[in-house]
N, C-alpha and C positions, 0 to 999 in steps of 0.2 A: 578501612577505606570508606568513611562515611561520605555519602554523596547527596544528602538532602539538607545540607546546612547553608547552601549558598556559596560555599567556598569552592575554589577551583580544585578539581581532582585530576591528578596526573598519572598517566600510565607508568611512568618511570618509578613512581612511589609504591607500586604493587609489591606486596609480600604476603606469604601465606598467613593464615590465622595462627594465633599463639596456641589455641586449643582446638582439638579435633572433636567434632560432633559425631557420636557413634549411633545414636538412636533418638527418635522423637515420638513421644506419646502425647496426644492432644485430646482433651475432653472439653466439649462445648455444652453448656447448659443454656439453651437458647431462650432469649427473652427479647422482645422488640426494642426495649430501651435499656436493658441491663443484663446483657449476656455475660455469663461467667466463662472464662477461658482458663483451663489449667494445663500448663505445659510441663511435662516431665522430660528433661533433657539429660542425656548421659554424655559426658565429655571426658577426655583425657588430655593432659598437657602435651603439646607437641615436643618431640625429642629435641633437646638442645635449648629449649626456652627456659630462661631463668625462673626460679621459684618465686621471685618477687613480682613477676609480671601478673597483673590482675586479668580477669576475664571481663571484657567489655561487650555488652550486648546492645543492639540498636532498638530504639523505640520511636514512636511518633504519636504524640498526644496521648500517651499512656499514663496510667496511675497504678502503681504497684499495690496489690492488696495482700499478698502473702508470698513468702520466700522460704523454702525448705532446702536444707542441705542433707542429702541422704535420709530424707523423710523426717528430719528434725528441724525445728525452727531455727533459722539463722540469726545470730545476734545482729542488731542494727548497726553495731560498730564495724561490721565486716563488709558492709555494702553501702553504696550510694545510688539512689534512684531519682531520676528526673523524668519529665515527660519524653525526653529524647534518648535516654540511655540508662542502662543498669550496669554498674561496675561492682564486681565481686572480688574481694581480696582473700589472701591467706588460703589458697587452694592447694590440693595435694600436688606433689612434684611428679609422681609417676602413676599412681593408681587411678583408675576411672572413678568418677564421682557423679552423683545425680543432683540436679537442681530441679525443684518443683516451683514454678512461677505461676501465681494467680493474678489475673487482671479482670476487670469488668469494663465492657465497652458498650456503646450505644449504637447499634446498627441503624436504627430509625433516623438518627440525626446525622449520619455519615453522608453528606451531600457530595463529598469528593469522589464517591464511588470507587474508592481504593481501600483495600482491607476487606473487612466484613461489613456489608450494608444490607438494608432491607428495602425492597421496592415492590410495590403492588402485592404485598403480603408474602413475598418470597425472599428468604435469606440467600445472599449471593456473595461471592468473593471475587476480587481482582487483585492479585498480588504482584504482578509484573509492572514496574521493575522493583519497587520497594514498598509494596503494600502490606507485606506480611508483618512488618514492624508496627503496623497499626492494630494488630491483633494481640501480639504478645512480644515481650522482650526476646530478641533472637539475634544470632549472627547472620543478619540478612544480606547475604552476598551470594552470587551464583556458584562460587567454588566450594561452598559448604554443602556436602551431599550426605544424606542419611535416609534410611527407611522410615516410613511413617505408619503409626497405628492411630486411628482416629475413632473416637466415640462421640456420637452426637445424641444429646438428650433434648427432647422438646415436646411441646404440647401435641398430643396425638391427633387431635382433630385438625389443628392448624397446619401440621407438618406430617402428613402421611408419607411424604417422600423426604428422605434424608440421605444425601449422597456425599461421597468424598472420593479421593483418589484410590486406585487399586482394585482389589477384589473384595467382594462383600463377605464379611465374616458371619453376619447374622444380626438379628434384632428381635425385640419383643417388648412387651409392656414393661415399664420401669417402676412407676408407682401410680397413684390415682391420677388419671387423665394424661399421663405422659408415657412416652416410649423412647427406646434407644435404638441406634443402628451403629454397627462397628465395621470399619474398613481397614484393610492392610495393604499397603503398597510396598512390595518387596524390593522394588528397584530404587536404589538411592537417588534422591533428587534434591535440588535446591528449593528453598522456601518459596521462590517466585512461582513455582509450579504447583504449589498447594491449592486445593479447591474444596469448597464446601457449598452445597446448595440444599435448602430445605424449604418446603412449602407444600401447597396443594396443587399438583400439576398433572396434566394428562400425559400419556406416553404412547409412542409408536415403537413397536418391537420387531426385531428380525434377527437373523443369525448369519454368520459368515464362517465358512470352512477354510482354514488357512492351508497353505501349501503342504504343511506337514500333517494335515488331517484333523487338527484341533477345531472344535466348534467354539466360536466366540459369540456371546450374546451382545446384540446391538440395541441400544435404547436411545430414543430422542424424546426429551421432555419439553412440552410446550403448555401454554395455557389451555385449560379445558375448552373444547369446542374447535380448537385449531389443529387437531391431530391430522386431518386429511391434507392440510397444507404443508406437512413435513415429509410427504411421500418422496418428493424429488430429492430432498436432502439425504434421505436414507439411501436412495438409489445411487446418488453421487458418492456417498461414503463407501458403499460396497465396491463400486468401480475403482475408487481410490485405493482401497486395500488390495485389490487384485492387481492393479497397475504397479503398485510399489513392489509387490512380490516379483512380477515379471520383469520390470525395468531395472530395479536396484537390488533384488533379492532380499527385501526387507519384510519379515513376517511379524505380525502383531504378537505381543508378548504377555497379555493379561487374559483373564477369562471373560472380561466384559469391557465394552467401549461405550461411553455415554456422552451425549450432547445435551446441553440445556440451553434453551432460547429465552432470553430476558429482554425486556423493552428498554430498560435504563442501563446503558453500557457505554463506557467511554471509547472503547475500541470496536473493531469489527468482530473480533473473536479472540479467544485465548486458549492456548494448547495444553492446559494443565493435564498432567499425566493421567490418561484413562478417563478424564472428565472434562471435556472441552466445554467452555461457556461461550455462547454466541450472542451477539446483538441479533434480535429476532428477524431483522431485515435480511439476514444472510442464512435463514433457515426456512422461513414461511413463504410458500408460493402456490398459486393456482392461476389458471389462465385469466380469470376475471380480475385478479388483483396484482399480478406480477408481469413485468415486461420480459422480453427475451433477454435483455441485459441483466435483469434481476436473476433469471435462471442461470445465466452464465456466471454471474458473481457467486451465487450459491455453490455451484459446482466447483468453482475455483477455490473458494475460501474453505469449504468443507475439506477439500483435498489438502490445502495448505496446512491447516491445523492438524489433520491426521498425519501428514508427512513429518511434522515436527516430532512425532513419537521417536524417530531415530535422529533426525537432524535438529537437535534442540533439547530433547528430553534424555534419551539414552546417552547421547553425547551433548554436553551443554557447554556454556561459555565459562572460561576461567574468571573473567571479570567483564564488566559492561562495555569496556572498550572493544571487546570481541563480538559485539552484537550482530555485525554484518555476517559473522560466521554462521550463525543459526538462521538469521532472517534472509540474507541474500541467497544462501544455498537453498533454502526452502522455497523462496520465490522462484528460483530457477526450476526447481522440481515441479512446482504447481504450473508454471508456464509450459513445461514439457508435457505434463498431463493434459492440460487443456488443448494443446496443439494436437495431441493424439486423439482426443475426444471429438475435436471439431476440425477446423481448417488450419493447417500449420501456417501458410503464408498470411492468412487473414489475422490469425492470432498474433503473428509477429508484427504485423502492421499496427495492430491495436496497442501492443505493448510499447512499441517505439513511439507512437503518438503520445502515449502517456508519459514516457520517459522524457521526451523533448519538451512537453508542455509543463511538466512539474519538476523533474529533477534537474534539467539543464538550467532553468532560472535559479534554482537553489545553488547550483555550482557557480553561477555567475554573479551571485549577490552576497550580501553581508552574512548570510547564514551558511555559507559554504564551509564544508568540513570534509576531511578524508573519510572514506568508508571505514577505516580503522583509525579513529581519532587518537590523539595523544593527550588530550585534556578535555574536560567539560565541567560545567557548573551544575547543570540539572539534567540527569539522565533521561527523564521523561521527554525532554526536547530533542533527543537524538533518535527517536523513532521516526525517521525521516525517509524521504524518497532516496536519498543517497545510500542509507543503510540497506534499504530493501531492494530498490530497483537497480541502482548502480551495482550493489553487491551481487545481484543476480547476473548482471552483464559481465562481471569479472569472472564468475564461475563459467558462464557461457564461453568466454574467451579462453579459459583454461581448456575446455573441451575442444575448442577450435584449434588451439596450438598443439595439443597432444594427439588429437584424433580420437575416434570413438573407443577403440579397444584400450588404449593406454589410460584414457579418462576413466573408464569403468574399472580398470585395475586399481587406479588411485583411489576411487571411491570405496572399493571393496577393502583395500588396505586401511583406509580411514575408519571404516566401521569395525574392522577386526582389531585394530590397534588401540582405539580410543573408546570402545564401548564402556560405559560406566564412569567416564572421566569428564572433567571440566578442562577445556583445552583452549588453545590460542589459534589465531589465523596462521601463525608460523607452523604449528603442528599440522594443520590442514594442508598447506602448500607442500610441506615436506613429504607427505604421502604421495603426491603426484610426482615430485622429483624422483623419489625412490622407485616408483612404479614405471616411470618412463625413461629414467636415466638422463633427464634433461635438467639443466640449471635454470631455475626460475627466479633467481635473485633480482634481475632487472624487472621481470614481470611483477614482482612484489610491490613495485612502486605504485601500481594502481591502487593498492590498499592504503598507502600512507600519504599520497598526494591528493589534494583537493583540486577541483576545477576540471573542466572539459577540454581535453586536448584539441587543438586546431591543426588539422593536417591540410597542407596546401599541395595541390597536385597540378601537374601540367604534362602534356604528352606531345610527341612529335613522331611522324612516320617518314622514313626514308625509303622511297620506292626503289631506288637503285640497289640498295643493300638488302631490302626486305626486312628492315629492322624497325621496331617500334620502341621508342625510349620514353620511359615514365620517370619523371622527377618528382620526388616527395620530400616534404619538409614538415617537421612537427614542432609545435610549441604549446605549452600550457600556460594560460594567463596567471598572473599573480592573484592570490586569494588571501583573505585575512590570516595573518600569521605565517604565510608561506609566499614570500616575494619571489623566490627563485625555484624553478622546477627542473628536474632532470628528465631526460628523454625516457619515455615508457616503451614497452614492447607492444606494438600495435599490429594485430593480425588483420590483414585486409583481404577479404575474399574478392576475387576479380574474374572478369571474363572479357575477352577480346572478340567483339561481335563483328562479323564481316558483312558485306553488302547484302548477301542473300539471307542473312539472319542466322547463319551457322556460327558456331564458336570456334575460333582459331586455336590450333594446338601448336604452340611454338616448338621449334626444334631444340632451343636452349634458352635459358634465362640467366643473365649475369647481373651482379650488383648487390646481391644479398640472398638470404635464404628464401626459398620458395618450396612449399610442400603442397602438392596437388594444386588446388586453385586458390591458395592463400599466400600472399606476400607478407613477409615479416619485416616491418619497419622498426628498426631498433636504434638507429642513429638519428641525430637531429635532421640530417638530410641524407638521402640516398637516391641513387639513379639505377633503375632496373632497365635492362635492355633485352628485348624479346626478338629472337632471330627466326627466320623462316616464315614470315608473315606475307602472304601473297598479295594483299591489297590493304589500303588504309583501314584499320579497324576502329570501331567505336568502343571505348573503354567503359565498362561497367565496374565501378569500384565500390568497395564496402558493401558487397551484396549481402542481403539478409541482415544488414547492420551488424557485421561481424565484430565491429569495435564501436563503443559509445563515444564517438568523436563528432566534432563539427568539421565538415569537409568543404574546403574551398576549391572548387574545380570548375573553371570557366568553360563550360561546354556550350556549344551552339544549340539553338532550338532544334535544328535538324538532327543533331546527335541525340538529344534527349527524346525526341519523337521516335527515333530508331530504337532506342532502348525500350521505350514504352510499348513498341510493337513487337519486338523480337526477343527480348531477354527471357531465358528459360526460368529465371528467378523472379517470381511474381512480386516479391517485395521490391526488387529493383525497378520493376515496371511502375509500381506505385510511386516509388521515390522519384523517378524521372518525371512523372506527371506533377508531383509536388514541386519539383525544381522548376518546372515550367510555370506553375501557378504563382509561386512566391514573387517573382519580379513583377508580374501583373498586379498582384495585390499590394505590394509596397508602393508601386507607382500610382495605383489607384488611391491609396491613402494620401500620398503627397498631392495628387490632383484635387482630391476632395478638400484638403486643407486649404488649397489655394483657390478653390472655387472653379476649377477647370473641369471640362467634360472628361469622363473616364472612358478610355478606349482600350479594348483587350486585343492582345496579339492573336491573329487568326490561327497560327500554328498551334497555340495552346488550346484554344477552343475546339478546334477540329480534332486534336488528339484526344481530348477529354470525351468528346461526344462519340468518337470512334470506339473508345473503350466502353462507354456506357452501352452502346448498342451491340457489342460483340458477345453473341450468345455462347461462344466457346469459353468465355471466362465465367467463373462462378458468380452468382449474384452478389454474394457478400463482398467479394473483391471489388466489383463494380461500384457497390455502395460506398466502400471506403474511398475509392478514387473520386467519386462525386462529392465527398465530404471535404471541402476545401480546407486548407490550413486555417486554424482558429485565429481570433483576434490576438490572442497571446502569442501565437506563432509569428504573426506579422510584426507585432511589437518587438519580439526578440530579433527578427531579421533586420528591423530598422535600427536597432542598437541603442537608441536613446532619444531624448527630446520628443517623446511619444505623446500624441494627442489621441486618446481613445475614441473621441467622437469622429475624428477624421478616418481613423482605421475602420470603425464600424461602417461609416458611410461608403468608404471605398470598397470594402468587402461586399456590401449590399449591391453596389453598382456592378461588380464583377458577376455576382450571382444573377442579376437581371440580364446581363449580356449573354451569359451561357443559357439562361432559361429561354430567351427569345430565339437564339440560334438553334436550340435543340428541342423546341416545344413539341414537334411531331414525335421525336424519339421518346420524350417523357410521357406523352399521352399513351404511346404504345406500351412502354414499360409499366405504367400504372395499371393498365388492363391485363397485361400478360403475367405479372407477378402476383396476382391475387391468389392466395392459397385456398384450397378447397377442403371441405371436411372439417373434422374436429381439430381444434388447436393442438399443436405439438411444439415443444421448445427445441426440437432437434435442429442441428446446424443448417441443414438444407432449407427447412421451412423458415427458420429465422433469417437466413440470408435473403430469401425472396421478400420477406416483409421489410427488411432493411432497404433493399433496392426500391421497392414500391414506395416506401416512405421518402426516400431521396427524390424519386420522381415527383411525388406529391409536393415536396418542398419547392422544387424548381417551378412547378406549375403554379404555385401561389404567387411566385414572382412574375411569371409570364402572363397570368390572367389578371392579376391585380385585385382579386376579390377573395373573400373567405368562403365562397360558396362551395367549392370542391372539398375543402377541408371540413366544412360543416357537414357536408354529405357523408364524408368518410367517418366523422365522429358519430353520426347517427346510425351508420351501418356496422360499426366496429363490434366484433364479438370476442375481443380479447384486449387486455390492458395495453399491449404494445401499440396496436393501432389507435386505441382510444387516447392514450397519453400523447402520442405523436401528433395526432390531428388537433388535439386541444392545445398543445404547445405552439403549433403553427398559427392557429387562430390568435392566441394570446400574444405571441411575439410579433406577428406581422400586422394584426388588425385588433389592437387592444381595446379600441373604442367601439367596435362593431357590435350590433345587437346580437349577432350570432355568437360572438365570443362571450358576451355577458350571459346569454342563455346557457351556453355549454358549461361555463364555470359553475353556474348554479346547479345545473343538472348533475354534474360530476360530484359536487359536494353532497347533494341530496342522496345520490345513489350509494356513496361510499362513506357517509358520515358514520363514525363509530369504528372505522378501520384505520388505526393510526398510521400504518405504513403507507396506505394510499393517500391519506390526507397530507402526509409529508410531501407527496408528489404535488398535490394541489397547492401547497404553500410554495414549493420551489418553482413551479411553473410561473407563478405570479411574481416571485421575487426576482426572477431573471428576465422579465420583460424589459427590453432595452429602453434607455432614455432617462431623463432627469426626474420623471415622475415616480421612478422606482422607489426612491427613499420614502416618500409619503405613503406609497402603497404598502411598503413593508411596515412602517410605523402603524398604519391602520390595521394590518393583519396581526400585529402583536397585541392589539386590543381584542382580537377575536377570542371568544371563550375556549376555542379549540387549541389556542397556543399555550404551551406548557413550558415555561422557562426552566423547569427542573429536569426536562427530558433532553438528553444530548441530541438525539435524532431530530427532535422538533426544532431545537436551536440551530442545528446545522442546516435544516431545510429552509430556514428563513434568513437568519442573520448570516450564516455561512454562505448560503446561496447568493446573497447580494454581494458579499465581499469577494468571493472567489469566482462567481459565475456571471457577473453583470458589470463588465468594464465601464460602460457608459453610465449606468445608473449609480454605480459606486463612486467613480472618479469624476464627480461633479466639479465644475470650475470654481464653485463657491466654497468647496471644501466641506460641505455639510455631511457628505458621505463619510468622510474620515472622522469628523466630530461625533457622528452617530456611532461609528464602530468603537471609538475610544470609550464612549459612555457604556456601551454594551460589554466591552472587555472588562472594565472596572467592576461592573455589576456581576458578571459571570465569575470573575476571579475570586470573589468572596465565597462562592459556593463550590466551584469546580475549576481549580487552576489549570488542570490539563486541558480541558475544553477551551478555556480562555486563550491559553498559549497557542493552541493549534489554529484557532480562528485568526489570531493576530498575525500568523505567518502569511496571511493573504496580502499583507503590505510589504512583503520582503523586497519587491522590485520597485518601490516607490521612487527611488532616485532616478529611474529611467524615464519618468514622466517629464513632460515639459515643465519649465521652471515654476509657473504659477501653481500648478497642481502639486508639484514636488514640495514646494515650500509649505503649502497647507497640510500636506500629509505629514511632513516633519513636525509641524506644530502640534498635530494631534498625537503623534508618538511621544513628543516631549511632555504632553499633558499626562499620558499614561505613566511615563517614567517618574514624574514628580509626585505621583499619588502616594499617599501613606499606606502602610501595611500591604504592599504589593507582594504577591507570592513570588517565590524563587523562580517558578516556571515562567511567569510573565516577565519578570524583571530581566531574566536571562535573555529572552527573545528581544525585548524592546531595546535593551542596551546594545546588543550585537547589531541590530538593524541601524540604530543611530550612529554607532561607531563606524559601521561600514560605509 
């Protein structure tokens, strides 16, 4: 099942390998430009495979230097080697045999950052999904599992640290000026989980005692001098290990767990068995350089990669079509961890915001695909929000449908039954069916159907009979390759809220299955009747976002205000405020487009300000409520023919109306929420800072000057306050002298700290307005801009394309032309990075016709380019076809 050729790969074509890999011994002789790799692989022919079938191994830009069969040179007539494959014929029918394959690779020249590469003097690997084939010829697929023994030989002075998967066997001097280190991973794993790191690095060390009493050595490797900034990551790791034992009964299984932070990395992090490799932005933090969000991201991603030890490593994917099995499940686990570490409702709100702003547009556009797709052209392009975030929502729904105890039994069975295996989504779901005795065949449609279901709801109360009737209907829009959709099982958490704010308890419910506070919508349309309701209730539906759907429920402003005041589910209170806000924002966008005055609904403004001033609500929740739906959310609500300038202007006008009406409240909050003492990233302190920042944001609208933000910038003693105040000045008052001075001061203070300078680039790249493009072009000429560093490219080019709707979507189309030029330039060196930035144009067809036509022209320019990578060609052709 080769997946790197540009050909369509189909799930239906899956079959096991013809040969079984028993063992892997790898020896690396490191050299910056000429690393020797010797792979000793022991195979046997799978039972029933004809003796005439050859062994075919994957390669990618490889050159074969040597090939031995059972330690003897193999005749050239017995094999064929190309840069993309090695085919070996005339192999034994039954007995195991050994192949020794020698290749030479150039880590220094590997700008793709896949396979083995060298960055800032450090050797590093990234093998997921198909990077291992850039190291040696190999059956590079996730269902090929074997134990690995690794020997690393390298210059002793340049590489005092030499790491790989598993437990350390030992190391010593090798010959003059060189040393070796040996590692053994006893747990069979696929090649995508292989890791190697070598270089001169500092280390932070600690230990963890597992629930069975074993001591595990913990090590985090960073560049020298940055060790203190890894302290929070170490703390997050220990909390993750303990949480996974308590919540899922999962104990760590090696003697050592290691993390390495590198600056040049295509992904956020990688869960290689026992040796996680991280983008350093998700490891390094201190109050002076990291925001509260940075700390939260570090905590979450450290946990995510650690949790993969069981959900991804010990149990892995049979094939890449099952990617959501490891990623979606592990995202669910990291979301639960973060909820327990912080505020559960606030975390849920943040996750749903992310889902709606990123995954819902994916589901509604040309890049839509099922969580478990049935075909793909380039697997790197399927590391998507649908795989990760929607995959997590599906596991969350399983937990909702089954209940806590049955869900835990299903997880326990999954770990027990499939440890050490490469499995499918069907295997996963079958464990829950067996543990709960529940048929999940219909539910399984969530995995194989693309698109976001639309659930339409209406309610009616009959006072004479004391009955409330809820009518529900579901449909899933057509998506590429799937014009017709079957009904899915939609678990809808609900509450009937009475006038006094209490929750009604119906005497009975008819019309379908109801378990506790969850309605089970399984048909295209259903009608539920609740009896014994003493007065007209207000229905709160899809509480805590129990299902990832679009809900069309025409509720009055009065009903939404009632939910916002009384629902015991804080997520639903936030959702009600959002549902109040969106009609105001979409109308404001239309008014701005027509040049009309923007007027806000008093009920919405009053409800929002009431929430803001309610000291019984946690500050972080109030901050989320004050953070209005984004411009992307408004565009999605409008549905098409979108004018980004009008949306921006309308949203700004709504902010100004709220700011003027609530200025007194915002002044009070700004003063009350000031934190005292030394900075702490804990949830309570972070929540206060977020609410204070929200108040400051509204005050800049109310006061119309940068003075207060400039004062906050000067007084800030942590990066959270510093970056927020700088952003407010730059975005609201880009030409003010205070802004110019603050940007210069920020640069001088943090020059030489790449992660902070990334913030400096992004803040400027996302300043709204048509001048953004020229500003970004100017910043690309700055000597601090490094086109070879993915973080830096994302901080500037990616920030403009993803995070600046007005600056990017210029009416003259120059933003699209600029991105096309950048994509073609990046693609020559780093196709993965190019393809991911290109997805910023996935919703181009929803723009008004002039912009949409110019965007299409830019995409066609990319499509017509010569020597386009499979990664980029796959994305651009799907977007144009859609």
